[in-house]
C-alpha positions in Angstrom: -41.1 -17.3 49.7 -39.4 -17.5 46.3 -39.3 -14.9 43.6 -41.9 -15.2 40.7 -41.0 -14.2 37.2 -43.2 -13.8 34.2 -43.4 -12.1 31.1 -44.9 -8.6 31.4 -47.0 -9.1 28.1 -48.9 -12.0 30.1 -49.9 -10.0 33.0 -53.5 -8.8 33.3 -54.3 -5.3 31.8 -54.9 -3.8 35.3 -51.5 -5.3 36.4 -49.4 -4.1 33.6 -51.2 -0.4 34.0 -50.2 -0.4 37.6 -46.7 -1.3 37.3 -46.2 1.4 34.6 -47.8 4.1 36.6 -45.6 3.0 39.7 -42.4 3.4 37.6 -43.4 6.7 35.8 -45.2 8.4 38.8 -44.3 6.9 42.2 -46.5 7.8 44.9 -46.8 7.5 48.6 -47.6 3.7 48.1 -44.3 3.2 46.1 -40.5 3.5 46.8 -38.7 3.3 43.5 -34.9 2.8 43.9 -33.5 2.1 40.9 -34.4 2.6 36.9 -32.7 1.6 33.7 -30.2 4.3 32.9 -28.9 5.4 29.6 -25.2 6.1 30.4 -24.1 3.2 28.1 -25.9 4.5 25.4 -24.5 7.9 25.4 -20.8 6.3 26.0 -21.3 4.2 23.0 -22.9 7.0 20.8 -19.7 8.9 21.8 -17.2 6.4 21.1 -18.9 5.6 17.6 -18.6 9.5 16.7 -15.1 9.7 17.6 -14.4 6.4 15.6 -16.6 7.6 12.7 -14.8 10.8 12.6 -11.5 8.8 12.4 -12.8 6.8 9.5 -14.3 9.9 7.8 -11.0 12.0 8.1 -8.8 9.3 7.2 -10.8 7.5 4.2 -8.9 9.3 1.8 -5.6 9.4 3.3 -3.4 6.9 1.5 -0.7 7.1 4.2 -3.0 5.9 7.0 -3.0 2.0 7.5 -5.8 0.4 5.7 -6.2 -2.1 8.7 -6.7 0.7 11.2 -9.4 2.1 9.0 -11.1 -1.1 8.7 -10.8 -1.7 12.4 -12.4 1.7 13.1 -15.0 1.5 10.4 -16.3 -2.0 11.6 -16.3 -0.7 15.1 -18.2 2.3 14.5 -20.6 0.3 12.8 -20.8 -2.5 15.6 -21.3 0.1 18.2 -24.0 2.3 16.1 -25.9 -1.1 15.5 -25.8 -1.9 19.3 -26.9 1.5 20.0 -29.7 1.2 17.7 -30.6 -2.1 18.9 -30.6 -0.8 22.4 -32.8 2.2 21.6 -35.2 -0.1 19.5 -35.3 -2.5 22.5 -35.9 0.5 24.8 -38.9 1.6 22.6 -40.0 -1.8 21.7 -39.8 -3.0 25.4 -43.4 -3.0 27.0 -42.1 -1.9 30.4 -38.8 0.3 31.5 -36.5 -1.3 33.6 -36.8 -0.5 37.3 -36.6 -1.7 40.7 -39.3 -0.6 43.4 -41.1 -1.6 46.9 -44.9 -1.5 47.0 -46.6 -1.8 50.4 -46.7 -5.6 49.8 -43.9 -6.5 47.1 -40.4 -6.1 46.1 -40.9 -5.6 42.2 -38.0 -5.8 39.6 -38.7 -5.1 35.7 -35.9 -6.0 33.2 -36.0 -6.9 29.4 -39.6 -7.3 29.4 -39.8 -9.4 32.2 -41.1 -8.9 35.9 -39.9 -10.4 39.0 -41.9 -10.0 42.2 -42.0 -11.3 45.7 -43.7 -10.3 49.0 -41.5 -9.0 51.4 -43.8 -8.3 54.6 -42.5 -10.8 57.3 -40.2 -12.5 55.0 -37.1 -10.5 55.5 -35.1 -11.8 58.3 -32.0 -9.5 58.2 -30.9 -6.3 56.8 -27.5 -5.3 56.4 -25.5 -2.0 54.9 -22.8 -2.3 52.1 -20.3 0.4 52.1 -18.2 1.7 49.3 -14.3 2.3 49.9 -14.9 5.6 51.4 -17.1 4.0 54.0 -20.3 5.4 52.6 -23.5 3.3 52.6 -24.2 2.3 48.9 -26.6 -0.6 49.3 -28.9 -2.4 51.8 -28.8 -6.2 51.7 -31.9 -7.6 52.6 -31.9 -11.5 53.6 -34.9 -13.5 53.0 -35.8 -17.0 54.2 -33.3 -19.7 53.2 -30.6 -17.3 52.8 -31.8 -15.5 49.7 -30.5 -11.9 49.6 -31.7 -9.1 47.7 -29.2 -6.0 47.0 -31.1 -2.6 47.1 -29.0 0.3 45.9 -29.3 3.4 48.1 -27.2 7.1 47.6 -26.6 7.3 51.2 -27.3 6.1 54.8 -30.1 8.6 54.9 -31.9 7.2 51.8 -31.3 3.8 53.2 -33.1 4.8 56.5 -35.9 6.3 54.5 -36.3 3.2 52.6 -36.4 1.0 55.7 -39.0 3.7 57.4 -41.1 3.1 54.4 -40.7 -0.7 54.7 -41.8 -0.4 58.5 -44.7 1.8 57.8 -45.9 -0.6 55.1 -45.8 -3.6 57.3 -47.6 -2.0 60.0 -50.4 -0.7 57.4 -50.8 -4.0 55.8 -51.0 -6.0 59.4 -53.6 -3.4 60.6 -55.8 -4.0 57.4 -55.4 -7.7 57.8 -56.5 -7.5 61.3 -59.8 -5.4 60.2 -60.2 -8.0 57.4 -60.2 -4.7 55.1 -60.1 -6.9 51.7 -61.0 -3.7 49.5 -57.4 -2.3 51.1 -55.5 -5.3 50.8 -56.9 -5.7 46.9 -55.9 -2.2 46.3 -52.2 -2.8 47.8 -51.7 -6.1 46.1 -50.9 -5.5 42.1 -50.5 -9.3 41.6 -53.7 -10.4 43.3 -55.0 -11.8 40.2 -52.0 -12.7 38.1 -52.6 -16.3 38.3 -56.1 -15.9 37.3 -56.1 -13.4 34.3 -52.6 -14.3 33.0 -52.9 -14.9 29.1 -50.5 -17.6 28.2 -51.1 -17.1 24.6 -50.4 -13.1 24.5 -47.8 -12.5 22.0 -44.3 -11.1 23.7 -41.5 -9.4 22.6 -38.1 -11.1 22.4 -34.8 -9.3 23.2 -32.7 -12.0 22.2 -34.7 -12.3 18.8 -33.7 -8.5 18.5 -30.0 -9.1 19.2 -29.8 -11.8 16.7 -31.2 -9.5 14.1 -29.0 -6.7 15.3 -25.9 -8.6 14.9 -26.9 -9.7 11.5 -27.6 -6.2 10.4 -24.1 -5.0 12.3 -22.3 -7.8 10.0 -23.9 -6.7 6.9 -23.4 -2.9 7.4 -19.7 -3.7 8.3 -19.1 -5.5 5.4 -20.6 -2.7 3.2 -18.3 0.0 5.1 -15.3 -2.3 4.7 -15.9 -2.2 0.9 -16.5 1.5 0.9 -13.2 2.1 3.1 -11.2 -0.2 1.0 -12.4 1.6 -2.4 -11.6 4.9 -0.6 -8.5 3.9 0.4 -7.6 2.1 -3.0 -8.7 5.6 -4.8 -6.6 7.6 -2.4 -3.5 5.6 -3.0 -4.0 5.5 -7.0 -4.7 9.2 -6.9 -1.3 9.6 -5.2 0.5 7.4 -7.3 -0.8 9.2 -10.6 -0.1 12.6 -9.1 3.5 11.4 -8.9 3.6 10.3 -12.3 2.4 13.4 -13.4 4.8 15.5 -11.4 7.7 13.6 -13.2 6.0 13.3 -16.3 8.5 10.6 -17.9 8.0 7.5 -19.5 9.5 5.9 -16.4 7.1 7.6 -14.1 4.3 6.3 -16.1 5.7 2.6 -16.5 6.0 2.7 -12.7 2.3 3.7 -12.1 1.5 0.9 -14.5 3.2 -1.6 -12.7 2.0 -0.5 -9.3 -1.5 0.0 -10.8 -2.2 -2.5 -13.4 -6.0 -1.9 -12.8 -5.5 2.0 -11.8 -8.0 4.5 -12.8 -5.6 6.4 -14.7 -4.0 3.4 -16.7 -5.3 4.7 -20.0 -4.1 8.1 -19.4 -0.5 6.4 -18.5 -0.3 4.6 -21.6 -1.5 7.4 -23.6 1.4 9.5 -22.1 3.8 6.9 -22.8 2.7 6.9 -26.3 3.0 10.7 -26.4 6.4 10.6 -25.0 7.5 8.0 -28.2 5.9 10.2 -30.5 7.7 13.3 -29.3 10.8 11.3 -29.2 10.4 10.0 -33.0 9.7 13.6 -33.9 12.9 15.1 -32.2 15.0 12.4 -33.6 13.9 13.3 -37.1 14.2 16.8 -36.7 17.5 16.6 -35.4 19.3 14.1 -38.1 23.0 15.1 -38.7 24.2 15.5 -42.3 25.3 12.3 -44.2 23.1 9.9 -42.5 22.1 6.6 -44.0 18.3 6.4 -44.5 18.5 2.6 -43.8 20.4 3.0 -40.8 17.5 5.9 -39.5 14.9 3.6 -40.4 16.6 0.7 -38.1 16.6 3.2 -35.2 13.1 4.2 -35.7 12.3 0.4 -35.6 13.8 0.3 -32.6 11.7 3.3 -31.2 8.7 1.5 -32.4 9.5 -1.9 -30.9 10.3 0.1 -27.5 6.9 1.9 -27.9 4.8 -1.3 -28.3 6.4 -3.7 -25.8 8.2 -1.3 -23.3 11.4 -2.8 -23.8 13.4 0.5 -24.2 16.6 -0.9 -23.4 18.4 -2.1 -26.4 21.1 -4.6 -26.0 24.3 -4.2 -27.7 27.0 -7.1 -28.0 30.7 -6.9 -29.3 32.3 -9.9 -30.8 36.0 -9.2 -31.2 38.7 -11.4 -32.6 42.4 -10.9 -32.3 44.0 -12.3 -35.5 47.5 -10.6 -34.8 50.5 -13.1 -34.9 52.0 -14.4 -31.7 55.6 -13.1 -31.3 56.0 -14.4 -27.8 56.3 -12.7 -24.5 59.6 -10.9 -25.4 59.4 -7.1 -25.4 60.7 -6.8 -28.9 61.9 -9.2 -31.8 64.0 -9.1 -35.0 62.3 -8.9 -38.0 64.1 -8.3 -41.6 67.0 -7.0 -39.7 65.1 -4.7 -37.6 64.2 -4.6 -34.1 60.2 -4.4 -33.9 58.5 -3.8 -30.5 56.0 -6.6 -29.5 52.3 -5.7 -28.9 52.3 -6.8 -25.2 49.2 -6.6 -23.7 47.8 -3.6 -26.2 45.1 -5.9 -27.6 44.3 -8.1 -24.5 40.8 -9.0 -24.0 40.3 -6.3 -21.1 41.7 -3.6 -22.9 39.4 -4.1 -25.8 36.5 -4.5 -23.4 37.3 -0.9 -22.2 37.4 0.6 -25.6 34.1 -1.3 -26.2 32.7 0.1 -23.2 33.8 3.8 -24.5 32.1 3.1 -27.8 28.7 2.0 -25.8 28.9 5.0 -23.6 29.4 7.2 -26.8 26.5 5.6 -28.3 24.3 6.4 -25.4 25.2 9.9 -25.1 24.6 10.2 -28.9 20.9 8.8 -28.7 20.3 10.7 -25.3 21.1 14.2 -26.9 17.8 13.7 -28.7 15.8 10.9 -27.1 15.3 10.7 -23.3 17.0 8.0 -21.9 14.0 6.1 -20.5 12.3 6.1 -24.0 15.4 4.2 -25.9 19.0 3.6 -24.8 21.5 1.0 -25.3 23.1 -1.1 -22.8 25.5 -3.8 -22.8 24.0 -7.5 -23.5 24.7 -10.5 -21.8 25.0 -12.5 -24.9 25.2 -12.0 -28.7 22.0 -13.9 -29.0 19.9 -11.6 -27.1 21.6 -8.5 -28.8 19.6 -6.3 -31.1 22.8 -4.6 -31.9 26.0 -6.7 -32.7 29.3 -5.3 -33.4 31.7 -7.5 -34.9 35.3 -6.6 -35.5 39.0 -8.1 -36.2 42.3 -6.7 -35.7 45.2 -7.7 -38.2 48.5 -6.6 -39.2 48.7 -4.2 -42.1 52.5 -5.3 -43.1 53.5 -1.7 -42.7 56.4 -0.7 -40.1 56.3 2.4 -38.0 59.7 3.8 -37.4 60.3 6.5 -34.7 61.8 9.5 -36.3 64.5 10.8 -34.0 64.5 14.2 -35.5 60.8 15.4 -35.2 59.5 13.3 -32.7 57.0 11.6 -35.0 56.6 7.9 -35.8 56.2 7.7 -39.8 55.7 4.8 -42.0 59.3 4.8 -43.6 62.7 3.2 -43.3 64.4 5.3 -40.5 66.4 3.5 -37.8 64.8 4.4 -34.9 62.3 2.1 -32.6 60.1 0.2 -35.0 56.2 -0.9 -34.6 54.2 -3.1 -36.6 51.1 -1.5 -38.0 47.5 -3.2 -37.4 44.0 -2.5 -38.9 40.3 -3.1 -37.9 37.5 -4.7 -39.9 34.1 -4.0 -38.4 30.6 -5.3 -39.0 27.6 -3.8 -37.1 24.2 -5.2 -37.7 21.2 -3.4 -36.2 18.2 -6.1 -36.2 14.6 -4.9 -36.2 13.1 -7.0 -33.5 9.3 -6.6 -35.1 10.7 -7.6 -38.9 13.1 -9.5 -40.6 14.5 -6.5 -41.5 18.4 -5.4 -40.5 21.0 -2.7 -41.0 24.6 -3.4 -41.5 27.5 -1.3 -41.5 30.8 -2.7 -43.0 34.0 -0.9 -42.1 37.9 -0.9 -42.2 39.8 1.4 -39.8 43.5 1.9 -40.6 46.0 4.2 -38.2 47.1 7.5 -39.8 50.7 7.4 -41.9 51.7 9.3 -38.9 51.5 9.3 -35.3 52.2 12.0 -32.6 53.5 10.2 -29.6 53.3 11.2 -25.9 57.0 11.2 -24.7 55.9 11.3 -21.0 58.6 9.4 -18.8 56.0 7.0 -17.3 54.6 6.1 -20.6 56.4 3.0 -22.6 56.5 3.3 -26.5 54.5 0.2 -26.9 51.5 1.5 -24.6 51.7 4.5 -26.4 51.8 3.6 -30.2 49.8 0.4 -30.0 46.7 2.0 -27.8 46.7 5.0 -30.2 46.2 2.8 -32.9 43.6 0.8 -31.3 41.8 4.0 -29.9 42.0 5.5 -33.3 40.5 2.6 -35.0 37.4 2.5 -32.1 37.0 6.2 -32.6 36.8 5.8 -36.4 34.1 3.3 -36.1 32.0 5.3 -33.6 32.2 8.4 -35.5 30.8 6.4 -38.7 28.3 4.8 -37.0 27.0 7.8 -35.2 27.0 9.6 -38.8 25.0 6.8 -40.4 22.2 6.6 -37.6 22.2 11.0 -38.0 23.5 11.2 -34.6 27.2 12.6 -35.5 28.6 15.6 -33.6 30.6 18.1 -35.3 33.7 16.5 -34.1 32.3 13.0 -35.5 31.6 14.5 -39.0 35.5 16.1 -39.0 36.8 12.6 -39.0 
């Protein structure tokens, strides 16, 4: 006989009550061999608790990978949703899942469905199934047409007891039938009136519908939890960045925070801190102005500070434009002029030498401003071209017309007419322009630097007279410009003021 499947809620009330009673309190007429367990729920809840602990422990940790947090959060929500759906299904299902024998039927209930079949004189063969250790763990009941039912048992003795129940039941049912004891047979048959009283219109509960709802709920909760995890992670990362900026408390650290977190929670505090750094720098600059400063030159530096404060461009580009207007006396070491042997300039004023001297001036300017203003508030850097430069230094080198002659008695070179080695005198003209980027105002310093009337020379054996004398003239001119510029902008040192 084939198996019959029916919705539990469509069974007659008498049948439903008898099924519930047999599962809850199996008596002498019932052999219960399986019930729906809760192990999967406990495992799921345990895993959800573990993942939930990981999420809660790391949600504020900026160093834990965000993807790992999101995966853990979504998995936690999914497992909890599944457990909740399973618990709800367990509560909502009209009958508990189980498997049992009555005196007449083999009955299985699962997910609100009842499957039953008469077994008396329909079982053709009984086999035992064993586990890997040889222990009996199931009975295989073969019905007509090769249909096999697997009945789990805990041991061989449990299987023998079940077979004894089936044998006893078959005997009692056959005897009742032979006596035509209809009352006994009716009491033993739970499904006698199923076809007559089944109500196809009775509303029934659908597990698939619950699964769809649980899935939609899980997706919604996962999306919400993901938003929460992302926000918490962003907050933690933002906090670490801000605390790092506060630890350094420099304009650079606050700029770095703003660059990394343009929409950070502390962006206004970072901007306020940068403004405070510039306000403090301006006060320090004014408080430390050296004697003899030029008011207009100081105003130009203040304009640069204000521009840097407004735009964040604190590296002021400086360009040098040098012009060599010395006569070309060829490549000879010396030449005769007016009956006197004059040493040639050699490469003393070559572009590479001039670049080195320009770098020394730029370094001195950087050091001077750094003595009162932090380097990340305002500093001077070499410009790539004069067009973008805010400070342009133009200079020319020319001959003075003077002749410097070596003094054989004192070891000095003096402008005069002695007969020692002779050198041409040179001078530099300077024009320094500081352009205010936020207005048309500009400051200009014009200066002419000439060498001293006497020059103390270094008579080291490895230094030629040309390298000594002309290099001194050039360096003296650059130092003179450097000291004058520092004094005008109020950043002169005692050494600069003594020049």
